[in-house]
C-alpha positions as a Python dict, from the first residue, in 0.01 Angstrom:
ca = {
    (1, 'M'): (0, 0, 0),
    (2, 'A'): (312, 7, -212),
    (3, 'S'): (682, -14, -164),
    (4, 'G'): (693, 211, 148),
    (5, 'G'): (977, 480, 194),
    (6, 'D'): (1008, 806, 384),
    (7, 'G'): (822, 1122, 196),
    (8, 'Y'): (929, 1361, 439),
    (9, 'G'): (570, 1499, 465),
    (10, 'E'): (480, 1391, 86),
    (11, 'P'): (395, 1061, -69),
    (12, 'P'): (705, 863, -159),
    (13, 'A'): (786, 886, -530),
    (14, 'G'): (692, 570, -689),
    (15, 'D'): (549, 445, -1014),
    (16, 'H'): (233, 351, -785),
    (17, 'L'): (160, 722, -797),
    (18, 'Q'): (179, 780, -1159),
    (19, 'T'): (-21, 450, -1220),
    (20, 'V'): (-304, 581, -955),
    (21, 'Y'): (-316, 901, -1166),
    (22, 'R'): (-334, 692, -1504),
    (23, 'F'): (-622, 506, -1348),
    (24, 'W'): (-800, 779, -1257),
    (25, 'L'): (-753, 973, -1591),
    (26, 'V'): (-991, 676, -1765),
    (27, 'G'): (-1279, 778, -1565),
    (28, 'H'): (-1205, 1154, -1578),
    (29, 'Q'): (-1160, 1167, -1936),
    (30, 'L'): (-1490, 924, -1993),
    (31, 'A'): (-1687, 1175, -1779),
    (32, 'H'): (-1606, 1431, -1961),
    (33, 'G'): (-1664, 1280, -2317),
    (34, 'A'): (-1296, 1271, -2380),
    (35, 'A'): (-1061, 987, -2501),
    (36, 'P'): (-942, 790, -2194),
    (37, 'W'): (-590, 731, -2328),
    (38, 'K'): (-540, 1127, -2342),
    (39, 'D'): (-353, 1306, -2078),
    (40, 'P'): (-477, 1674, -2082),
    (41, 'Y'): (-273, 1825, -1781),
    (42, 'S'): (100, 1698, -1852),
    (43, 'F'): (326, 1879, -2052),
    (44, 'Q'): (98, 2174, -2117),
    (45, 'P'): (115, 2378, -2341),
    (46, 'L'): (428, 2251, -2463),
    (47, 'V'): (282, 1939, -2660),
    (48, 'P'): (-48, 1834, -2773),
    (49, 'P'): (-231, 1600, -2505),
    (50, 'E'): (-17, 1286, -2465),
    (51, 'T'): (-119, 936, -2532),
    (52, 'V'): (-83, 716, -2227),
    (53, 'L'): (-102, 357, -2200),
    (54, 'A'): (-199, 174, -1861),
    (55, 'G'): (-566, 249, -1827),
    (56, 'W'): (-676, -96, -1976),
    (57, 'P'): (-828, -284, -1826),
    (58, 'F'): (-776, -171, -1481),
    (59, 'G'): (-859, 194, -1495),
    (60, 'L'): (-1217, 87, -1563),
    (61, 'L'): (-1216, -96, -1252),
    (62, 'Y'): (-1060, 207, -1074),
    (63, 'W'): (-1324, 442, -1181),
    (64, 'P'): (-1629, 336, -970),
    (65, 'L'): (-1379, 241, -671),
    (66, 'G'): (-1205, 583, -682),
    (67, 'A'): (-1548, 737, -690),
    (68, 'L'): (-1669, 539, -411),
    (69, 'F'): (-1369, 520, -168),
    (70, 'G'): (-1096, 758, -298),
    (71, 'P'): (-760, 697, -444),
    (72, 'V'): (-590, 549, -152),
    (73, 'V'): (-868, 273, -95),
    (74, 'A'): (-932, 232, -449),
    (75, 'W'): (-541, 130, -523),
    (76, 'N'): (-554, -115, -210),
    (77, 'L'): (-865, -290, -338),
    (78, 'L'): (-747, -329, -677),
    (79, 'L'): (-418, -447, -590),
    (80, 'L'): (-534, -710, -339),
    (81, 'G'): (-777, -813, -614),
    (82, 'T'): (-499, -872, -862),
    (83, 'I'): (-302, -1069, -602),
    (84, 'V'): (-628, -1290, -546),
    (85, 'A'): (-692, -1298, -918),
    (86, 'A'): (-376, -1409, -1040),
    (87, 'G'): (-368, -1697, -768),
    (88, 'V'): (-743, -1803, -887),
    (89, 'V'): (-657, -1792, -1255),
    (90, 'T'): (-354, -1998, -1196),
    (91, 'Y'): (-534, -2241, -998),
    (92, 'A'): (-794, -2279, -1269),
    (93, 'W'): (-552, -2326, -1564),
    (94, 'L'): (-364, -2593, -1345),
    (95, 'R'): (-699, -2746, -1295),
    (96, 'A'): (-757, -2775, -1645),
    (97, 'L'): (-407, -2939, -1683),
    (98, 'G'): (-568, -3230, -1480),
    (99, 'L'): (-425, -3158, -1147),
    (100, 'G'): (-617, -3189, -821),
    (101, 'D'): (-723, -2898, -598),
    (102, 'W'): (-419, -2902, -358),
    (103, 'P'): (-169, -2913, -628),
    (104, 'A'): (-346, -2648, -808),
    (105, 'A'): (-407, -2414, -469),
    (106, 'I'): (-16, -2461, -399),
    (107, 'G'): (71, -2364, -760),
    (108, 'G'): (-201, -2062, -773),
    (109, 'L'): (-39, -1961, -441),
    (110, 'A'): (322, -1962, -574),
    (111, 'F'): (231, -1726, -867),
    (112, 'A'): (7, -1520, -643),
    (113, 'V'): (279, -1425, -411),
    (114, 'A'): (578, -1461, -632),
    (115, 'P'): (820, -1199, -490),
    (116, 'Y'): (904, -1042, -834),
    (117, 'R'): (566, -1006, -954),
    (118, 'L'): (431, -883, -605),
    (119, 'D'): (704, -637, -585),
    (120, 'Q'): (653, -511, -914),
    (121, 'S'): (258, -494, -841),
    (122, 'A'): (307, -277, -509),
    (123, 'S'): (560, -44, -680),
    (124, 'G'): (323, 68, -932),
    (125, 'H'): (486, -118, -1233),
    (126, 'L'): (172, -266, -1398),
    (127, 'L'): (386, -584, -1527),
    (128, 'G'): (299, -748, -1195),
    (129, 'W'): (-60, -664, -1271),
    (130, 'A'): (-83, -751, -1637),
    (131, 'A'): (116, -1079, -1551),
    (132, 'L'): (-223, -1235, -1469),
    (133, 'F'): (-309, -1220, -1826),
    (134, 'I'): (-55, -1497, -1938),
    (135, 'P'): (-242, -1801, -1701),
    (136, 'L'): (-567, -1627, -1827),
    (137, 'A'): (-443, -1694, -2187),
    (138, 'L'): (-314, -2044, -2110),
    (139, 'L'): (-661, -2114, -1923),
    (140, 'G'): (-840, -2012, -2243),
    (141, 'V'): (-644, -2254, -2443),
    (142, 'E'): (-703, -2561, -2214),
    (143, 'R'): (-1086, -2491, -2186),
    (144, 'A'): (-1112, -2411, -2564),
    (145, 'R'): (-939, -2778, -2600),
    (146, 'V'): (-1220, -2965, -2422),
    (147, 'A'): (-1496, -2747, -2489),
    (148, 'S'): (-1847, -2936, -2569),
    (149, 'T'): (-1936, -2705, -2868),
    (150, 'P'): (-1749, -2535, -3142),
    (151, 'G'): (-1902, -2194, -3024),
    (152, 'R'): (-1766, -2264, -2650),
    (153, 'A'): (-1418, -2328, -2810),
    (154, 'H'): (-1444, -2019, -2984),
    (155, 'A'): (-1526, -1822, -2669),
    (156, 'W'): (-1273, -1959, -2468),
    (157, 'G'): (-1017, -1897, -2759),
    (158, 'A'): (-1129, -1531, -2788),
    (159, 'L'): (-1052, -1510, -2431),
    (160, 'T'): (-695, -1606, -2474),
    (161, 'A'): (-671, -1367, -2783),
    (162, 'T'): (-797, -1093, -2540),
    (163, 'A'): (-573, -1170, -2272),
    (164, 'L'): (-262, -1162, -2497),
    (165, 'A'): (-374, -830, -2664),
    (166, 'S'): (-465, -678, -2311),
    (167, 'I'): (-59, -721, -2225),
    (168, 'S'): (39, -488, -2483),
    (169, 'L'): (-273, -287, -2446),
    (170, 'S'): (-191, -221, -2082),
    (171, 'G'): (158, -81, -2195),
    (172, 'Q'): (364, -394, -2113),
    (173, 'L'): (534, -434, -2429),
    (174, 'H'): (823, -581, -2273),
    (175, 'L'): (637, -857, -2107),
    (176, 'A'): (448, -914, -2437),
    (177, 'L'): (799, -978, -2602),
    (178, 'G'): (800, -1284, -2390),
    (179, 'A'): (450, -1388, -2342),
    (180, 'I'): (376, -1383, -2715),
    (181, 'P'): (616, -1676, -2807),
    (182, 'F'): (563, -1872, -2461),
    (183, 'V'): (169, -1868, -2496),
    (184, 'L'): (219, -1962, -2910),
    (185, 'A'): (438, -2222, -2797),
    (186, 'Y'): (197, -2348, -2549),
    (187, 'A'): (-85, -2350, -2808),
    (188, 'L'): (126, -2548, -3015),
    (189, 'V'): (210, -2805, -2786),
    (190, 'R'): (-126, -2863, -2669),
    (191, 'R'): (-231, -2903, -3047),
    (192, 'R'): (-594, -2815, -3119),
    (193, 'R'): (-697, -2596, -3425),
    (194, 'I'): (-939, -2355, -3242),
    (195, 'P'): (-721, -2260, -2956),
    (196, 'L'): (-422, -2238, -3190),
    (197, 'L'): (-579, -2006, -3435),
    (198, 'W'): (-714, -1807, -3161),
    (199, 'T'): (-370, -1754, -2991),
    (200, 'A'): (-217, -1670, -3326),
    (201, 'A'): (-471, -1382, -3371),
    (202, 'G'): (-393, -1274, -2998),
    (203, 'C'): (-26, -1272, -3088),
    (204, 'I'): (-84, -1076, -3389),
    (205, 'A'): (-292, -831, -3214),
    (206, 'A'): (-62, -791, -2934),
    (207, 'A'): (238, -743, -3165),
    (208, 'A'): (31, -489, -3361),
    (209, 'V'): (-8, -284, -3059),
    (210, 'G'): (353, -282, -3002),
    (211, 'L'): (435, -198, -3349),
    (212, 'V'): (190, 108, -3352),
    (213, 'V'): (368, 221, -3012),
    (214, 'R'): (695, 199, -3162),
    (215, 'Y'): (646, 412, -3448),
    (216, 'T'): (415, 668, -3292),
    (217, 'L'): (482, 724, -2923),
    (218, 'I'): (836, 584, -2911),
    (219, 'A'): (904, 748, -3258),
    (220, 'G'): (857, 1099, -3103),
    (221, 'S'): (1036, 1058, -2796),
    (222, 'T'): (1411, 1081, -2678),
    (223, 'E'): (1393, 698, -2674),
    (224, 'D'): (1322, 668, -3053),
    (225, 'Q'): (1649, 511, -3087),
    (226, 'G'): (1625, 252, -2794),
    (227, 'R'): (1833, 227, -2495),
    (228, 'S'): (2187, 152, -2445),
    (229, 'L'): (2363, -162, -2303),
    (230, 'A'): (2480, 116, -2029),
    (231, 'D'): (2134, 162, -1935),
    (232, 'V'): (2069, -190, -1916),
    (233, 'R'): (2386, -227, -1685),
    (234, 'K'): (2215, 5, -1440),
    (235, 'F'): (1923, -194, -1398),
    (236, 'Q'): (2036, -577, -1447),
    (237, 'A'): (2026, -834, -1139),
    (238, 'E'): (2344, -971, -1043),
    (239, 'W'): (2397, -1339, -939),
    (240, 'P'): (2355, -1293, -570),
    (241, 'D'): (2016, -1119, -643),
    (242, 'L'): (1846, -1471, -728),
    (243, 'V'): (1868, -1610, -396),
    (244, 'N'): (1855, -1262, -184),
    (245, 'R'): (1508, -1247, -21),
    (246, 'W'): (1590, -929, 173),
    (247, 'H'): (1666, -717, -109),
    (248, 'R'): (1531, -374, -100),
    (249, 'P'): (1161, -371, -183),
    (250, 'G'): (1095, -165, -514),
    (251, 'S'): (1423, -228, -661),
    (252, 'E'): (1437, -363, -1040),
    (253, 'E'): (1703, -620, -911),
    (254, 'F'): (1476, -790, -658),
    (255, 'V'): (1441, -1122, -875),
    (256, 'Y'): (1428, -1354, -572),
    (257, 'F'): (1213, -1677, -665),
    (258, 'G'): (1261, -1861, -346),
    (259, 'W'): (1487, -2125, -213),
    (260, 'L'): (1249, -2446, -178),
    (261, 'T'): (1044, -2323, -472),
    (262, 'P'): (1298, -2391, -751),
    (263, 'V'): (1428, -2725, -589),
    (264, 'L'): (1057, -2845, -608),
    (265, 'A'): (1024, -2726, -973),
    (266, 'V'): (1307, -2917, -1081),
    (267, 'A'): (1161, -3220, -918),
    (268, 'G'): (828, -3159, -1101),
    (269, 'L'): (1024, -3127, -1439),
    (270, 'V'): (1169, -3455, -1403),
    (271, 'L'): (818, -3580, -1342),
    (272, 'L'): (662, -3382, -1625),
    (273, 'W'): (953, -3496, -1841),
    (274, 'R'): (829, -3870, -1821),
    (275, 'R'): (459, -3820, -1904),
    (276, 'R'): (425, -3487, -2130),
    (277, 'T'): (777, -3421, -2265),
    (278, 'G'): (670, -3109, -2493),
    (279, 'L'): (469, -2957, -2196),
    (280, 'A'): (812, -3000, -1984),
    (281, 'V'): (1043, -2850, -2247),
    (282, 'L'): (834, -2535, -2241),
    (283, 'L'): (784, -2486, -1874),
    (284, 'G'): (1142, -2572, -1838),
    (285, 'L'): (1260, -2288, -2081),
    (286, 'G'): (1001, -2069, -1945),
    (287, 'A'): (1141, -2102, -1592),
    (288, 'V'): (1505, -2068, -1697),
    (289, 'L'): (1533, -1825, -1975),
    (290, 'P'): (1404, -1522, -1811),
    (291, 'I'): (1601, -1579, -1518),
    (292, 'L'): (1909, -1583, -1710),
    (293, 'L'): (1811, -1267, -1924),
    (294, 'S'): (1735, -1096, -1601),
    (295, 'L'): (2110, -1088, -1546),
    (296, 'G'): (2163, -884, -1856),
    (297, 'T'): (2543, -818, -1944),
    (298, 'N'): (2652, -1049, -1679),
    (299, 'L'): (2581, -1316, -1929),
    (300, 'P'): (2808, -1257, -2246),
    (301, 'T'): (2495, -1398, -2449),
    (302, 'Y'): (2302, -1073, -2372),
    (303, 'S'): (2479, -850, -2551),
    (304, 'A'): (2486, -1066, -2873),
    (305, 'L'): (2103, -1097, -2850),
    (306, 'W'): (2068, -721, -2804),
    (307, 'H'): (2234, -646, -3119),
    (308, 'A'): (2051, -927, -3292),
    (309, 'L'): (1697, -869, -3187),
    (310, 'P'): (1590, -491, -3229),
    (311, 'P'): (1322, -517, -3006),
    (312, 'L'): (1550, -588, -2713),
    (313, 'R'): (1694, -257, -2765),
    (314, 'F'): (1396, -94, -2620),
    (315, 'P'): (1390, -224, -2281),
    (316, 'R'): (1624, -86, -2021),
    (317, 'V'): (1505, -355, -1750),
    (318, 'P'): (1620, -702, -1839),
    (319, 'E'): (1407, -848, -1557),
    (320, 'R'): (1091, -781, -1711),
    (321, 'F'): (1057, -1132, -1838),
    (322, 'M'): (1039, -1268, -1476),
    (323, 'P'): (665, -1324, -1437),
    (324, 'I'): (709, -1581, -1708),
    (325, 'A'): (962, -1771, -1492),
    (326, 'D'): (726, -1730, -1185),
    (327, 'L'): (440, -1880, -1355),
    (328, 'A'): (638, -2193, -1491),
    (329, 'L'): (814, -2220, -1165),
    (330, 'A'): (445, -2241, -992),
    (331, 'A'): (342, -2494, -1263),
    (332, 'L'): (634, -2722, -1229),
    (333, 'L'): (606, -2701, -847),
    (334, 'A'): (240, -2794, -855),
    (335, 'F'): (345, -3122, -1052),
    (336, 'A'): (583, -3198, -777),
    (337, 'A'): (339, -3118, -539),
    (338, 'A'): (72, -3370, -694),
    (339, 'E'): (334, -3643, -681),
    (340, 'A'): (404, -3584, -329),
    (341, 'I'): (44, -3594, -234),
    (342, 'R'): (-31, -3931, -428),
    (343, 'R'): (254, -4091, -263),
    (344, 'A'): (169, -3977, 75),
    (345, 'G'): (-152, -4181, 31),
    (346, 'R'): (-391, -4139, 328),
    (347, 'R'): (-154, -3862, 475),
    (348, 'G'): (-198, -3657, 130),
    (349, 'T'): (-409, -3374, 302),
    (350, 'A'): (-137, -3324, 553),
    (351, 'V'): (141, -3318, 321),
    (352, 'A'): (-43, -3073, 100),
    (353, 'A'): (-133, -2846, 379),
    (354, 'A'): (254, -2867, 489),
    (355, 'L'): (372, -2809, 133),
    (356, 'L'): (128, -2506, 124),
    (357, 'V'): (270, -2327, 443),
    (358, 'L'): (629, -2419, 339),
    (359, 'V'): (585, -2254, -3),
    (360, 'A'): (428, -1942, 158),
    (361, 'L'): (710, -1911, 389),
    (362, 'D'): (954, -1971, 103),
    (363, 'L'): (829, -1689, -91),
    (364, 'G'): (721, -1464, 198),
    (365, 'A'): (971, -1162, 102),
    (366, 'E'): (687, -916, 205),
    (367, 'P'): (768, -657, -50),
    (368, 'V'): (434, -487, 5),
    (369, 'S'): (436, -210, 313),
    (370, 'A'): (228, 80, 448),
    (371, 'T'): (321, 381, 232),
    (372, 'A'): (200, 735, 314),
    (373, 'A'): (-40, 931, 147),
    (374, 'D'): (-157, 1312, 151),
    (375, 'P'): (-519, 1293, 34),
    (376, 'A'): (-616, 1657, 123),
    (377, 'N'): (-302, 1885, 85),
    (378, 'A'): (-403, 2247, 216),
    (379, 'A'): (-161, 2384, -32),
    (380, 'Y'): (-315, 2234, -325),
    (381, 'A'): (-657, 2323, -203),
    (382, 'A'): (-593, 2705, -176),
    (383, 'L'): (-530, 2733, -534),
    (384, 'S'): (-763, 2982, -708),
    (385, 'G'): (-813, 3148, -1042),
    (386, 'P'): (-711, 3057, -1370),
    (387, 'G'): (-380, 2950, -1492),
    (388, 'R'): (-125, 2681, -1489),
    (389, 'I'): (93, 2519, -1201),
    (390, 'L'): (486, 2467, -1193),
    (391, 'E'): (613, 2237, -958),
    (392, 'L'): (946, 2244, -778),
    (393, 'P'): (1181, 2075, -789),
    (394, 'L'): (1154, 2043, -1165),
    (395, 'F'): (1288, 1693, -1293),
    (396, 'D'): (1321, 1574, -1663),
    (397, 'P'): (1003, 1374, -1764),
    (398, 'G'): (1196, 1041, -1710),
    (399, 'I'): (1268, 1079, -1352),
    (400, 'H'): (1025, 928, -1111),
    (401, 'Y'): (1009, 1197, -858),
    (402, 'G'): (758, 1352, -1096),
    (403, 'S'): (518, 1096, -986),
    (404, 'V'): (467, 1296, -677),
    (405, 'Y'): (299, 1583, -891),
    (406, 'D'): (90, 1315, -1092),
    (407, 'Y'): (-70, 1208, -755),
    (408, 'Y'): (-133, 1570, -649),
    (409, 'E'): (-319, 1634, -988),
    (410, 'L'): (-594, 1419, -852),
    (411, 'Q'): (-672, 1712, -604),
    (412, 'A'): (-600, 1999, -827),
    (413, 'R'): (-687, 1946, -1181),
    (414, 'R'): (-435, 2184, -1344),
    (415, 'E'): (-238, 2187, -1658),
    (416, 'R'): (158, 2203, -1591),
    (417, 'P'): (452, 2212, -1835),
    (418, 'Q'): (594, 1927, -1667),
    (419, 'G'): (503, 1572, -1589),
    (420, 'Y'): (633, 1189, -1579),
    (421, 'N'): (676, 1019, -1874),
    (422, 'T'): (953, 812, -2013),
    (423, 'L'): (835, 841, -2363),
    (424, 'A'): (723, 1230, -2330),
    (425, 'P'): (829, 1420, -2651),
    (426, 'K'): (1177, 1583, -2678),
    (427, 'R'): (1020, 1944, -2614),
    (428, 'A'): (919, 1830, -2274),
    (429, 'Y'): (1260, 1728, -2202),
    (430, 'T'): (1412, 2052, -2357),
    (431, 'F'): (1175, 2262, -2108),
    (432, 'A'): (1296, 2073, -1831),
    (433, 'F'): (1647, 2096, -1911),
    (434, 'T'): (1628, 2471, -1953),
    (435, 'F'): (1445, 2586, -1644),
    (436, 'N'): (1515, 2330, -1374),
    (437, 'R'): (1779, 2559, -1261),
    (438, 'I'): (1482, 2734, -1122),
    (439, 'S'): (1452, 2452, -848),
    (440, 'C'): (1793, 2577, -750),
    (441, 'G'): (1684, 2939, -702),
    (442, 'I'): (1877, 3039, -1026),
    (443, 'W'): (1675, 3296, -1244),
    (444, 'L'): (1771, 3440, -1573),
    (445, 'P'): (1624, 3795, -1663),
    (446, 'S'): (1398, 3619, -1941),
    (447, 'D'): (1263, 3359, -1709),
    (448, 'A'): (967, 3544, -1567),
    (449, 'A'): (845, 3647, -1935),
    (450, 'A'): (885, 3270, -2022),
    (451, 'L'): (686, 3155, -1766),
    (452, 'A'): (410, 3414, -1797),
    (453, 'R'): (363, 3313, -2190),
    (454, 'L'): (305, 2962, -2051),
    (455, 'G'): (52, 3068, -1851),
    (456, 'V'): (213, 2977, -1518),
    (457, 'S'): (-3, 3156, -1233),
    (458, 'H'): (113, 2956, -919),
    (459, 'I'): (428, 2776, -820),
    (460, 'L'): (436, 2483, -566),
    (461, 'L'): (746, 2414, -402),
    (462, 'H'): (768, 2056, -244),
    (463, 'G'): (1005, 2049, 50),
    (464, 'G'): (937, 1649, 80),
    (465, 'V'): (1036, 1609, -258),
    (466, 'Y'): (1364, 1780, -245),
    (467, 'R'): (1453, 1560, 46),
    (468, 'Q'): (1338, 1257, -136),
    (469, 'A'): (1586, 1334, -424),
    (470, 'G'): (1873, 1408, -181),
    (471, 'D'): (1858, 1794, -320),
    (472, 'R'): (1957, 2033, -71),
    (473, 'S'): (1885, 2347, -261),
    (474, 'A'): (1516, 2392, -148),
    (475, 'W'): (1651, 2705, 43),
    (476, 'F'): (1771, 2842, -243),
    (477, 'A'): (1468, 2776, -469),
    (478, 'W'): (1273, 2961, -185),
    (479, 'T'): (1489, 3279, -191),
    (480, 'G'): (1505, 3254, -561),
    (481, 'L'): (1095, 3270, -588),
    (482, 'E'): (1124, 3554, -356),
    (483, 'E'): (1342, 3763, -547),
    (484, 'A'): (1182, 3685, -868),
    (485, 'G'): (835, 3826, -732),
    (486, 'W'): (652, 3541, -584),
    (487, 'R'): (540, 3527, -241),
    (488, 'P'): (413, 3211, 7),
    (489, 'L'): (5, 3186, -1),
    (490, 'A'): (-56, 2852, 179),
    (491, 'Q'): (131, 2568, 316),
    (492, 'G'): (38, 2212, 326),
    (493, 'G'): (265, 1975, 492),
    (494, 'A'): (581, 2005, 317),
    (495, 'V'): (428, 2183, 10),
    (496, 'T'): (419, 2567, -14),
    (497, 'L'): (205, 2743, -253),
    (498, 'F'): (359, 3047, -419),
    (499, 'G'): (165, 3339, -616),
    (500, 'P'): (270, 3652, -773),
    (501, 'G'): (365, 3934, -527),
    (502, 'S'): (633, 4038, -254),
    (503, 'S'): (709, 3876, 83),
    (504, 'S'): (961, 3877, 364),
    (505, 'A'): (876, 3573, 526),
    (506, 'P'): (1158, 3363, 621),
    (507, 'P'): (1219, 3053, 419),
    (508, 'A'): (1056, 2724, 531),
    (509, 'P'): (1358, 2505, 445),
    (510, 'P'): (1680, 2537, 657),
    (511, 'E'): (1971, 2729, 480),
    (512, 'P'): (2251, 2426, 375),
    (513, 'S'): (2600, 2428, 519),
    (514, 'R'): (2816, 2676, 413),
    (515, 'D'): (3126, 2485, 418),
    (516, 'E'): (3065, 2275, 79),
    (517, 'P'): (2918, 2339, -254),
    (518, 'V'): (2546, 2257, -326),
    (519, 'F'): (2501, 2099, -639),
    (520, 'C'): (2175, 2140, -821),
    (521, 'Q'): (1979, 1905, -1085),
    (522, 'G'): (2234, 1810, -1357),
    (523, 'W'): (2471, 1630, -1145),
    (524, 'R'): (2542, 1274, -1033),
    (525, 'D'): (2815, 1142, -830),
    (526, 'G'): (3030, 1455, -917),
    (527, 'Q'): (2937, 1419, -1303),
    (528, 'T'): (2721, 1639, -1513),
    (529, 'T'): (2399, 1441, -1653),
    (530, 'E'): (2281, 1757, -1854),
    (531, 'L'): (2404, 2016, -2067),
    (532, 'Q'): (2362, 2287, -1790),
    (533, 'A'): (2443, 2199, -1435),
    (534, 'P'): (2436, 2496, -1174),
    (535, 'F'): (2611, 2486, -823),
    (536, 'W'): (2638, 2745, -532),
    (537, 'L'): (2945, 2825, -363),
    (538, 'H'): (2972, 3041, -49),
    (539, 'G'): (3256, 3279, 43),
    (540, 'A'): (3477, 3542, -155),
    (541, 'G'): (3712, 3260, -271),
    (542, 'P'): (3941, 3208, -448),
    (543, 'F'): (3771, 2864, -535),
    (544, 'T'): (3982, 2606, -724),
    (545, 'L'): (3768, 2363, -926),
    (546, 'A'): (3929, 2042, -1094),
    (547, 'L'): (3745, 1947, -1414),
    (548, 'S'): (3795, 1634, -1621),
    (549, 'A'): (3658, 1476, -1943),
    (550, 'E'): (3685, 1140, -2121),
    (551, 'Q'): (3625, 1342, -2444),
    (552, 'P'): (3672, 1699, -2557),
    (553, 'I'): (3403, 1910, -2381),
    (554, 'H'): (3360, 2278, -2420),
    (555, 'V'): (3291, 2419, -2066),
    (556, 'A'): (3158, 2745, -1971),
    (557, 'L'): (3117, 2902, -1610),
    (558, 'S'): (2896, 3196, -1551),
    (559, 'V'): (2895, 3388, -1229),
    (560, 'D'): (2627, 3671, -1154),
    (561, 'G'): (2595, 3703, -1550),
    (562, 'H'): (2968, 3702, -1615),
    (563, 'V'): (3149, 3435, -1774),
    (564, 'A'): (3438, 3356, -1562),
    (565, 'Y'): (3578, 3037, -1741),
    (566, 'D'): (3545, 2965, -2114),
    (567, 'E'): (3770, 2664, -2216),
    (568, 'Q'): (3758, 2325, -2384),
    (569, 'V'): (3839, 2032, -2127),
    (570, 'D'): (4027, 1734, -2281),
    (571, 'G'): (4152, 1520, -2005),
    (572, 'E'): (4196, 1743, -1700),
    (573, 'S'): (4161, 2123, -1644),
    (574, 'V'): (4156, 2363, -1334),
    (575, 'A'): (3934, 2669, -1311),
    (576, 'H'): (4006, 2955, -1048),
    (577, 'L'): (3702, 3144, -922),
    (578, 'D'): (3713, 3467, -739),
    (579, 'F'): (3406, 3696, -590),
    (580, 'R'): (3421, 4048, -474),
    (581, 'E'): (3182, 3978, -174),
    (582, 'N'): (3107, 3712, 64),
    (583, 'G'): (2791, 3502, 74),
    (584, 'W'): (2634, 3244, -158),
    (585, 'H'): (2733, 3253, -527),
    (586, 'A'): (2553, 3083, -808),
    (587, 'V'): (2770, 2921, -1063),
    (588, 'L'): (2611, 2837, -1377),
    (589, 'L'): (2799, 2543, -1590),
    (590, 'D'): (2730, 2517, -1955),
    (591, 'A'): (2888, 2209, -2134),
    (592, 'S'): (2873, 2098, -2493),
    (593, 'S'): (2793, 1746, -2356),
    (594, 'P'): (2716, 1573, -2031),
    (595, 'G'): (2982, 1340, -1875),
    (596, 'L'): (3216, 1639, -1718),
    (597, 'G'): (3361, 1582, -1391),
    (598, 'L'): (3398, 1811, -1117),
    (599, 'D'): (3621, 1789, -806),
    (600, 'Y'): (3597, 2105, -556),
    (601, 'V'): (3933, 2141, -422),
    (602, 'G'): (3847, 2474, -204),
}
């Protein structure tokens, strides 16, 4: 169960595959007496084993489940378990606030099936899973307030501190940025010394984890200067997204929080204001501020906050505070339900049951769906002998299509010079940018020796991933492998295993249309995204290419090892290419910076 999608014979790429891999790493490493936060397989031998978060605490639960039932069933059980746990913990917190069984159950249901939290959980973002630590922390505060002995008060306070620290330890630093002040403010409003002290300790621990990550993992990555506002604009929600329950699942912009639910929450806010003003203010702000922040630069104040608060410069998805809003809305909804049930008198049970059904229908956006898995791939099973593997197409470490390769690591435990980690060191990105042209069948004379030095003994071509990424160059990758001295050894669905040797087997992928260029990795919407961006042209020419750049970019076009164009593009320019022979021709574009536009004229 995940966000669905067509994998074209392979698992659809998504963070759920990366999360399964990292859960599996915990048990795998512990079983071998190694640190469970280390990844010994990705980006090898380019960098030392990477430190990866997300194993705590769910990887410990996955370990026995995965051993008993396999990765697919283990994932499904954990996903369902966190949905139930989120509802139960929220129910317990609302009961501790003095609400009855029915109102607490309605509030618990609202948080358990909150569309954004559920969508994030299913798509593999631990944000949705770690969100249950917020009501757990609040429950600890409430139980510590009324504990019968100091020892029990300290135990419940320790639960609050552990829950807060776990948000950061699970890698959800963006959520921690909102959870820390929210829970601390809650403890201040509830005004008891022991829970307040433990909450402060938990906040310090969570912040300390964040600082360690900032100055270790992030400092050595390509994100050491933070994200840009342009990155935020790519992922921010738009105003219509707030009420759009039919948004594509798995999308960061899926921030729907109901139609009836916010109306009832406003009623609950008014009622709570009359009795517990401090709590009403906190829950009201907890509901409104994350929703507004999810809109990113659609609000003029976001840019000012981004510049004023350095921690905000690192997350690229402003919606990541939304679980706090989901919880606050659920609590306010519960207070409204309690008043409606009270006024109904003897018909209170019927009103409560009706509200439970209405809330479930209101929030029923169904972001979870059946998603294909490939638990026993024949190509990976055919791997034999020592050596590392290389998987094609090759993506930079921040592209989510690499999650498919993480998943297959569970079947063939091989080191590889690639991986999926947005905090990967710069050297891992350099490797991907240097060699991803191999994914498009473009080999340079030195490539074979370079792969040999890395210890690569087998290459796996993923036809399904090519199609998922909208990449039409699988045919070129196959022919390029054969020309470079690699032959197909085994086929597993859309995956083909290659090893050293000659072959005359016809390519499994179909040849693309000869009537238009085939663009490789490094292009998006007619612009270069990397310093090297190859493409293929068919025919003898002549071909006319219109180049454009908003700032000066030095551009070199090489064909068959010969430079055919070498100019600085500032504004608009035209390149003319002629080939001696018909057929397909690889054009290697090298630019001094990304952002070069290309319009194929013909």
